[in-house]
Backbone as JSON, one array per atom type, in Angstrom:
{
  "sequence": "XXXXXXXXXXXXXXXXXXXXXXXXXXXXXXXXXXXXXXXXXXXXXXXXXXXXXXXXXXXXXXXXXXXXXXXXXXXXXX",
  "N": [[-3.67, 22.92, 4.3], [-4.68, 19.84, 2.91], [-5.61, 16.79, 4.34], [-5.3, 13.27, 4.46], [-5.92, 10.03, 5.71], [-4.08, 7.15, 5.18], [-3.68, 3.64, 4.63], [-1.13, 1.48, 4.17], [-0.72, -1.62, 3.6], [0.49, -3.72, 2.21], [3.17, -4.63, -0.09], [2.25, -4.33, -2.66], [0.23, -2.41, -2.26], [1.82, -0.2, -1.66], [3.2, 0.1, -4.09], [1.05, 0.72, -5.83], [0.18, 3.11, -4.66], [2.51, 4.77, -4.85], [2.87, 4.86, -7.63], [0.51, 6.14, -8.44], [0.83, 8.58, -7.09], [3.11, 9.59, -8.33], [2.15, 10.54, -10.71], [0.92, 12.88, -10.12], [0.98, 16.43, -10.19], [1.21, 18.09, -8.05], [2.93, 18.73, -4.92], [3.23, 16.13, -2.67], [3.11, 14.83, 0.59], [3.99, 12.29, 2.95], [3.4, 11.34, 6.27], [4.47, 10.02, 9.39], [4.25, 9.95, 12.68], [6.87, 11.95, 13.7], [8.21, 11.95, 11.34], [8.56, 12.88, 7.96], [8.05, 12.31, 4.56], [8.63, 12.43, 0.99], [5.83, 11.71, -0.89], [6.04, 10.53, -3.32], [8.2, 8.93, -3.35], [9.31, 5.73, -3.23], [11.27, 4.55, -1.62], [11.3, 6.36, 0.48], [8.72, 5.98, 1.5], [8.93, 3.35, 2.46], [10.53, 3.84, 4.63], [8.93, 4.69, 6.64], [6.77, 4.03, 9.49], [4.73, 1.55, 8.82], [2.83, 0.08, 10.08], [0.6, 1.19, 11.05], [-2.05, 3.57, 10.23], [-0.97, 6.18, 8.0], [-0.33, 9.67, 7.36], [-1.39, 11.5, 4.61], [-0.49, 14.44, 3.1], [-1.57, 17.24, 1.3], [-1.52, 20.14, -0.87], [-3.79, 22.88, -0.19], [-5.14, 23.57, -2.47], [-5.28, 21.23, -3.84], [-6.81, 18.97, -6.02], [-7.12, 16.46, -7.35], [-8.88, 14.26, -8.78], [-8.52, 11.88, -10.18], [-6.2, 10.75, -9.05], [-7.1, 10.41, -6.4], [-9.15, 8.56, -6.82], [-7.68, 6.36, -7.64], [-6.35, 5.65, -5.31], [-8.36, 5.15, -3.54], [-9.15, 2.77, -2.16], [-7.17, 2.61, -0.3], [-7.47, 4.65, 1.47], [-8.37, 5.42, 4.75], [-11.07, 5.73, 7.01], [-11.81, 7.09, 10.09]],
  "CA": [[-3.32, 21.6, 3.81], [-5.66, 18.77, 2.96], [-4.99, 15.61, 4.92], [-6.01, 12.01, 4.31], [-5.26, 8.9, 6.37], [-3.97, 6.0, 4.29], [-3.08, 2.43, 5.21], [-0.37, 0.75, 3.16], [-0.49, -2.89, 4.27], [1.3, -4.66, 1.42], [4.07, -4.04, -1.08], [1.4, -3.92, -3.78], [-0.39, -1.14, -1.88], [2.85, 0.83, -1.79], [3.43, 0.29, -5.53], [-0.11, 1.42, -6.38], [0.2, 4.47, -4.13], [3.64, 5.54, -5.41], [2.61, 5.08, -9.06], [-0.53, 7.17, -8.54], [1.4, 9.85, -6.62], [4.09, 10.1, -9.3], [1.41, 11.19, -11.8], [0.41, 14.17, -9.63], [1.89, 17.56, -10.33], [1.34, 18.73, -6.74], [3.81, 18.11, -3.93], [2.51, 15.34, -1.69], [3.96, 14.32, 1.66], [3.47, 11.28, 3.86], [4.02, 11.49, 7.59], [4.2, 9.04, 10.44], [4.93, 10.54, 13.83], [7.59, 13.19, 13.35], [8.9, 11.74, 10.07], [7.83, 13.3, 6.77], [8.77, 11.94, 3.34], [7.98, 12.7, -0.29], [4.9, 10.61, -1.17], [6.38, 9.93, -4.62], [9.42, 8.15, -3.15], [9.07, 4.4, -2.66], [12.22, 4.36, -0.52], [10.81, 7.18, 1.58], [7.55, 5.31, 2.07], [9.4, 2.2, 3.22], [11.21, 4.28, 5.85], [7.91, 5.04, 7.63], [6.11, 2.96, 10.25], [3.55, 1.21, 8.04], [1.97, -0.81, 10.86], [-0.61, 1.95, 11.38], [-2.31, 4.55, 9.17], [-0.08, 7.33, 7.87], [-1.05, 10.86, 6.9], [-1.06, 12.08, 3.31], [-0.75, 15.88, 3.1], [-1.58, 17.84, -0.04], [-1.85, 21.57, -0.8], [-5.22, 23.18, -0.08], [-5.68, 23.64, -3.84], [-5.24, 19.88, -4.42], [-8.11, 18.49, -6.46], [-6.82, 15.46, -8.37], [-9.85, 13.18, -8.6], [-7.96, 10.63, -10.73], [-5.32, 10.21, -8.02], [-7.91, 9.96, -5.26], [-9.88, 7.34, -7.19], [-6.7, 5.26, -7.69], [-5.96, 5.24, -3.95], [-9.57, 5.12, -2.7], [-9.18, 1.6, -1.26], [-6.12, 2.77, 0.71], [-7.87, 5.71, 2.41], [-9.13, 4.91, 5.88], [-11.89, 6.72, 7.72], [-11.9, 6.7, 11.5]],
  "C": [[-4.51, 20.66, 3.92], [-4.95, 17.54, 3.48], [-5.92, 14.4, 4.77], [-5.23, 10.96, 5.08], [-5.25, 7.74, 5.39], [-3.3, 4.84, 5.02], [-2.43, 1.65, 4.07], [0.08, -0.57, 3.79], [0.48, -3.81, 3.54], [2.23, -3.9, 0.48], [3.27, -3.57, -2.29], [0.69, -2.6, -3.49], [0.59, 0.01, -2.07], [3.12, 1.13, -3.26], [2.29, 1.08, -6.16], [-0.09, 2.88, -5.94], [1.29, 5.3, -4.79], [3.42, 5.81, -6.9], [1.56, 6.17, -9.25], [0.03, 8.54, -8.15], [2.35, 10.45, -7.64], [3.42, 10.79, -10.48], [0.86, 12.56, -11.4], [1.45, 15.26, -9.84], [2.15, 18.25, -9.0], [2.36, 18.0, -5.88], [2.96, 17.41, -2.89], [3.49, 14.81, -0.67], [3.22, 13.23, 2.42], [4.16, 11.46, 5.19], [3.54, 10.41, 8.53], [4.98, 9.54, 11.65], [5.6, 11.83, 13.42], [8.34, 13.08, 12.03], [8.0, 12.11, 8.9], [8.68, 12.96, 5.56], [7.96, 12.35, 2.11], [7.12, 11.49, -0.65], [5.2, 9.92, -2.5], [7.6, 9.03, -4.53], [9.12, 6.8, -2.49], [10.01, 4.16, -1.48], [11.79, 5.17, 0.71], [9.64, 6.53, 2.28], [7.98, 4.14, 2.94], [10.1, 2.6, 4.52], [10.22, 4.64, 6.96], [7.4, 3.8, 8.37], [4.78, 2.65, 9.57], [2.6, 0.28, 8.78], [0.66, -0.12, 11.27], [-0.85, 2.97, 10.27], [-1.31, 5.71, 9.19], [-0.86, 8.47, 7.23], [-0.49, 11.35, 5.57], [-1.45, 13.55, 3.38], [-0.61, 16.42, 1.69], [-1.91, 19.32, 0.11], [-3.37, 21.78, -0.75], [-5.89, 23.2, -1.45], [-5.75, 22.28, -4.52], [-6.64, 19.4, -4.77], [-7.91, 17.48, -7.58], [-7.71, 14.24, -8.15], [-9.32, 11.85, -9.12], [-7.05, 9.96, -9.7], [-6.13, 9.64, -6.86], [-8.7, 8.69, -5.59], [-8.94, 6.14, -7.24], [-6.35, 4.76, -6.29], [-7.15, 5.1, -3.01], [-9.56, 3.96, -1.73], [-8.13, 1.68, -0.16], [-6.46, 3.83, 1.76], [-8.71, 5.09, 3.51], [-9.91, 6.07, 6.52], [-12.07, 6.23, 9.15], [-12.82, 7.61, 12.24]]
}
């Protein structure tokens, strides 16, 4: 699995992320602690603890540069 840390601070961030994710053919998951939700589900995203970075998981074969460029400002590096 490929993993990215993302920070969704505002409702607009969530909208941008969910719209970009919905265009992907691959299954994407978001996780916070022990909770995992479908990254294409706005309701699922809102159920996570968004006060800290969350983990985006994608299949090892994931290579969607368009998606990654759309969410580039949401990816955090630590």
